[in-house]
C-alpha positions as CSV (number, residue, x, y, z in Angstrom):
1,M,0.0,0.0,0.0
2,K,2.7,2.5,0.9
3,T,4.6,1.7,-2.3
4,T,1.5,2.4,-4.4
5,T,1.0,5.7,-2.7
6,R,4.6,6.7,-3.3
7,A,4.4,5.6,-6.9
8,L,1.2,7.6,-7.5
9,A,2.8,10.7,-5.9
10,F,5.8,10.3,-8.1
11,V,3.6,10.1,-11.2
12,V,1.6,13.2,-10.2
13,A,4.8,15.2,-9.6
14,A,6.4,14.2,-12.9
15,T,3.2,15.1,-14.8
16,S,3.1,18.5,-13.1
17,L,6.7,19.2,-13.9
18,A,6.2,18.2,-17.5
19,A,3.3,20.6,-17.8
20,C,5.5,23.5,-16.7
21,S,8.2,22.9,-19.3
22,G,6.1,24.2,-22.2
23,S,7.4,26.6,-24.9
24,N,8.5,30.0,-23.7
25,D,8.8,31.4,-27.2
26,E,6.1,34.0,-26.7
27,L,7.7,35.3,-23.5
28,R,11.1,35.5,-25.2
29,Q,9.6,37.4,-28.2
30,W,8.0,39.9,-25.8
31,M,11.3,40.5,-23.9
32,A,13.2,41.1,-27.2
33,D,10.6,43.6,-28.3
34,T,10.7,45.4,-25.0
35,R,14.5,45.7,-25.1
36,K,14.3,47.2,-28.5
37,E,11.8,49.9,-27.5
38,M,13.3,50.9,-24.2
39,R,16.1,53.4,-24.1
40,P,18.1,53.9,-20.9
41,M,17.6,57.3,-19.4
42,T,20.8,58.9,-18.1
43,A,20.8,62.2,-16.3
44,T,23.6,64.5,-16.9
45,L,25.6,65.4,-13.9
46,A,26.4,69.0,-13.0
47,E,30.0,70.1,-13.1
48,P,31.6,69.9,-9.6
49,K,32.2,73.1,-7.8
50,T,35.8,74.2,-7.7
51,F,37.3,74.4,-4.3
52,E,38.8,77.7,-3.4
53,P,40.9,77.5,-0.2
54,F,40.5,80.3,2.3
55,L,43.7,81.8,3.7
56,Y,43.2,83.2,7.3
57,K,45.4,86.2,7.9
58,D,45.6,87.0,11.6
59,Q,47.2,90.4,11.1
60,G,44.7,93.1,11.9
61,E,41.9,90.6,12.5
62,I,40.2,89.5,15.8
63,D,41.6,86.3,17.2
64,P,38.6,84.0,17.8
65,F,40.6,82.0,20.4
66,D,41.5,85.0,22.6
67,P,40.8,84.3,26.3
68,G,40.3,88.0,26.9
69,K,37.5,88.0,24.4
70,V,35.6,85.3,26.4
71,A,36.3,87.2,29.7
72,N,34.9,90.4,28.2
73,A,31.8,88.6,26.9
74,L,31.2,87.1,30.4
75,K,31.6,90.5,32.0
76,A,29.0,92.0,29.6
77,L,26.6,89.2,30.4
78,S,27.0,89.7,34.2
79,A,26.5,93.4,33.8
80,K,23.4,92.8,31.8
81,S,21.8,90.8,34.6
82,S,20.4,93.8,36.4
83,N,17.9,92.2,38.8
84,G,20.6,90.9,41.2
85,L,18.4,87.9,42.0
86,A,20.2,84.6,42.6
87,P,19.8,81.7,45.0
88,D,22.1,81.3,47.9
89,L,24.1,78.3,46.7
90,S,26.4,78.2,49.8
91,R,23.7,77.6,52.4
92,R,23.0,74.1,53.8
93,R,20.2,72.3,51.9
94,E,17.1,71.1,53.8
95,A,15.6,67.6,53.6
96,L,12.6,68.6,51.4
97,E,14.8,70.2,48.8
98,A,15.7,66.7,47.6
99,Y,12.2,66.2,46.2
100,P,10.5,68.0,43.3
101,V,7.5,70.1,44.5
102,D,5.1,68.1,42.4
103,T,6.0,64.9,44.4
104,V,5.3,66.6,47.8
105,S,1.8,66.8,49.2
106,M,0.3,68.8,52.0
107,V,-1.6,66.6,54.4
108,G,-2.4,68.9,57.3
109,T,-1.5,71.9,59.5
110,L,-0.6,72.3,63.2
111,Q,-1.3,75.6,65.1
112,R,0.7,77.0,68.1
113,P,0.4,80.4,69.5
114,N,1.7,82.8,66.8
115,L,3.1,79.9,64.7
116,R,1.6,77.6,62.1
117,Y,3.2,74.5,60.7
118,A,2.3,72.6,57.6
119,L,2.5,68.8,57.5
120,L,4.0,67.6,54.2
121,R,4.4,64.1,52.9
122,A,7.3,63.2,50.6
123,D,8.3,59.6,49.8
124,G,6.0,58.3,52.6
125,V,7.6,60.5,55.4
126,I,5.7,63.3,57.1
127,Y,7.7,66.6,57.5
128,Q,6.8,69.6,59.7
129,I,7.4,72.9,57.9
130,K,7.1,76.5,58.9
131,V,7.4,79.8,57.0
132,G,11.0,80.3,56.0
133,N,11.8,76.7,55.3
134,Y,12.9,75.5,51.8
135,I,11.0,73.0,49.7
136,G,11.7,71.6,46.2
137,Q,14.6,71.6,43.8
138,N,14.1,75.2,42.6
139,F,15.2,76.9,45.8
140,G,11.5,77.3,47.0
141,I,11.1,79.2,50.3
142,V,7.8,79.0,52.2
143,T,6.1,82.4,52.4
144,R,2.7,81.6,53.8
145,I,0.8,78.7,55.5
146,D,-3.0,78.7,55.6
147,E,-5.3,76.0,56.8
148,N,-5.8,74.7,53.2
149,E,-2.7,75.7,51.3
150,L,1.0,76.5,51.5
151,A,2.6,79.2,49.3
152,L,6.2,79.3,48.3
153,K,8.5,81.4,46.2
154,E,10.9,79.6,43.8
155,V,13.9,81.0,42.1
156,V,14.4,79.5,38.6
157,Q,16.4,80.4,35.5
158,D,14.6,81.6,32.4
159,A,15.6,80.9,28.8
160,A,18.2,83.7,28.9
161,G,19.8,82.4,32.0
162,E,18.4,85.1,34.3
163,W,17.2,84.2,37.7
164,V,13.5,85.0,38.2
165,E,11.0,84.4,40.9
166,R,7.7,82.4,40.6
167,T,5.1,81.5,43.1
168,T,3.7,78.1,43.7
169,T,1.1,76.7,46.1
170,L,0.5,73.3,47.6
171,Q,-3.2,72.5,48.3
172,L,-4.3,70.4,51.3
173,Q,-4.9,66.9,50.0
174,E,-8.1,65.0,51.1
175,S,-7.6,61.6,52.7
176,K,-8.2,58.6,50.4
177,R,-10.2,56.4,52.7
């Protein structure tokens, strides 16, 4: 039985291959006609530009690598900064300055006579903050604490490199129970 199946498969394969080996004269004639009609298209290339070397003559010209020129430019930039606003980079940083302001949340307040504290949560730890403490990575100093919000003044650099102040508030967060 297996031999007959194999023999039948061989006969079918041989017949199929014999049918494929028909005359290809028509195809060859079409290819020859197409080759005669088609002309290759070649685009003309533009002449290459001639290279003209530039000779730098430093006599009477400004030296682009002069350190004095850079120093003068830095002096001009510092004189241009007229607001005089800059953060105190020499002071000791506080714990909440390690966190961006948007990752810190206000969870409550505490009141003592003439003094109010804000309770802030950062990275799962509760911190007690009063007016004058620093928060955030932009040199933010707490300016006001109310029952529902905390206001702070940050010192950031604008696109021109100038230090500018901006105010930010943290709202009291409702408990998620």
